[in-house]
N, C-alpha and C positions, 0 to 999 in steps of 0.2 A: 502495501500499498505506500506511493507518496505521498510526500509532505505536503502541506499546504506551503506555496511558494512566497518571501512576501512577509513571514510572521517572525516575528524576531523574541528570543527565548534568551532569558538571563536565570543565569540558574550564580550560586555559589561556588567558591576555589574547597577543594578540600582539603590544602594543605596555608597557613596566613602567610599574607605578601610578608617579605624582611627585603635590608641592604646589604648591602653587599662596599666593598671596599669605602670605608668609615676614613671622615674625614679629622684631621688634627685640626687643633686647637692654635691658633698661631699666638705670636705677644699681645694681641687686641683685647681678643679674648673674640673674633672673629672663627667662624671653620674653615679652616685652604683644604682642597683636594690631597690627596694625599697622589693620586697617580694624575691630578688634572681636570679633573671631574667632580660634580657636587658628591651622588653618589650614585650606589645602582640600584636597582627596585633587580628584585627574584619573584616570577608570581607561578605557581605549579594549580594547575587547574583539577577539578573534578577525575578520581583516581577511576581509570576505567576499571570495566565490568563489576560495577560499586552501584546492589539496586536501594533507590531512595527511594520513600512517598513523594508524587508532588499529591500537592493540595489546595486547591487555586480555585477560585470563582470563576477564571478565565480557560486557566485549563481543563479542568477538572477532576475526577483524585483516579491516580494508577499509580503505577510502577516505574520506574523510570533509570536506566542503565547507559551508561554509552563506552561504546566500544573499540579498544585498539584498531589504528587508523584513520579512526573519521574526523582527523586534524591535518589527515598529512596532503593534500591533496592541496585542502585551504591554505596551509599554512606555504606549501612549496609553490603555486599563483600568484600570494597576494599575501603573502608573511609582511612583506616593507607597508602594507595599506594599514595595518592591523593598530588604531590606536590604542593607546596608554593614557586611561582620564583614571579621573579619584571622584568618588558616588556614579558614574556611569555619564560623568558630566550633568549633574543638577548639582552638584556641592551650591548655595551661595554665597558663596568666598572664592569659589575658584569658578567655579565654572564646566566650560567645557573647553577649559586651555591643557593641551597635552605636557601628559608631567614631564616625554620622554619621547625619543623613538626604537621601535627593537634594534637591536644588534645581534638577539638569538632565539628563531625557536623553533621547536621543534617537538616531533612526540621522542617522548625516556620509554623507559619500560612498564610504570608505570600510570604516568597524566603527561598533560602536553606543561609545555613548559615555554616558558616568555619571559630573555633579561632585553633592561633595556635603563640607560649610561639616566639619571634626570638629568633636567636641562636647569642650569643655573641659575635660577630662578626665587622671590620671595617669597610664590604661596609652595613652590618645593621646601625649600627652608622652612617653613613655616609645618611643614610633612614630616618633620626627617625626624621628631622626637616622635613622634606613635609611632610611625616607625621600625625604627630603632627598638621599640619597647615591645613591639609587637601590639599595636593596640589597634591593628587592622583586621578586617580577614579580607578574601579576594573574590571579585564574581569577575562572569565575561560571559557577553552579550551574544549571540549566533543567529543562522536560520536552518535550521533542520533539511539536510535536504533528502538524505534517504532513512530511511526509519526502515522497523519491522516490528508489528503490532501481534501480541496474541490475547485476542481479547475474554477465553473462556480459561484461564495458565489453571491450573491443581493450585491445592493449597500448597504453600512452602513452607520450608527456615526463614526465606529473607522475604517473601508475601502468604502471613498466616491468613489473608483474608478472599487471596486468589482474587486480587483485585487485578481490572487489568493490565497488562507487561507492554511500555513499552522501550523496544532499542534500536538508539539512534548509533548511524551506523556512516554518517558520513555531515558534516558542517560544513559553513559558512561564516570562518570567524570577525567577527567587526570588529571589538575595542575589548580589555578586561582592565583590571587595574585593584589599586587598592579600594575596600569600602567599610565604611560603617557598624554596618549592618548586614552582612553576606547570608544568602540564605543556603546557608549550610548541610548541600544534600547528606552530611554523613548523624546530621541528627537524627536523633531513635525515632520520632513521632511526630504528626503536625508541621511540617515542612509547611513553609509560609511558599509560594514560586514569588521570584524577586519578578517576571510579570505584573503581580497584584501591584506589586511596589511604583513596578514601572509608571503601570496605567496612571496610577496618581498623581505621578508627579509629573507625566505628559499628558491631564488632562486640564490642569491649572497652563500650563506653560502653549501648547497647540490643539484645539481642539479636533480641526479638524486630520489631524495627525493618530491621534483620540482613536475618534468615531472609523475611520481605517483602520486598529488594532480590534477594535472591535468587533467590524465585520469579519479579518479574517481566523480569530480564534473562533466565531459564531460556524466558520465558515470547515475549520476547522473539525469541531467539536462534533460537527453536523456529520465532516466522512468519514469520522474515526467511530461514532454512534457512540460520545459519551453523551448527549443530548445537549445540552440549550446553556448558558452559562444562567449560573444562578439569581434570583432574584435584585435587583437593584446593582448588578457585574454595571452592567451599559446600559444603565438608563436615564446619560446625560447620548449616548450614541447615534445616530443617525438612523433610523429603520433601516430596513436591509431586506426588500422584499424575500432575498431566499434563506432569509433566516425563519426554519421556522418561530409558528408566534405562541403554543403554550413552553414553561418554563418553571419549572419544578425542579427540587432542593436533589429530590428522589430517585431521577431521572440521570446525577451525573452520573454514577455507576450502573450501566444497560450490563446484562445479560445476553450474548445474541444478538441479530441484526433483525429491526423487524422489517419490510415489505414496506412500510414506509419511510426507514432510514436510509433501503436500499435505494430507493429513489429520487434520494435526498442528495447521496450521494454521486450519482447519476448528474443530477441537475449539473451538480460543483466543479463538477471533472475537469471544466475552463478549466475557472477558477486560480482552482487550486495546479492547474499545473501552469500560471502566467511568473 
């Protein structure tokens, strides 16, 4: 089953952000790079093969895992275009100013990895104490290019409720960086999707883009048979004629696919391929 294109997803990193190449103090008490740079930010993303629960008013409720190799193509083709931002560019002080430019981005054995020298700017200097202290987590924004779904899995240790399971096979990576409140996929329960937080921020800044996000996720949920977003999730969004009118919390987890759901999938195939 193909993913709905144009659908941006946020997930937390399983390892916190950190800094390497520490700076030294000069005679005036200021920070001076030991190697000609302010510091170097290192990020590890979500661990490969790790199952975590997504419980989101936008995405629905299901188990998710990212396969090794999912980042390989995007890193090879557009690794130098990946942005390094703080709080996904929504911080009220830093905004969407770049923290740095990746000098190394690659898949490692357990997780994707990014290394970027921090630009010598006032906002990066403000962030340095928190980065050194491990006060921030990491997060990244991506588009799912290819995934596989099992809508009726057997109950298991990693999925005791038998929720639908999504395995992400390929992504397009757009942005990664430190965040104050990471939606950590290794939390034991009640994971709040980063998309929920992102949608709240986006609605305040750009209603048109928020409406587009709402329509994309309505199409995504109809395509995979997860029902429609819970009441209130997209109440401010522009109505979409392709979106089913019914909306109850109980149809967030659907066993099997009804004839009506199959019909909606066919109607949404063109949208899904865009």
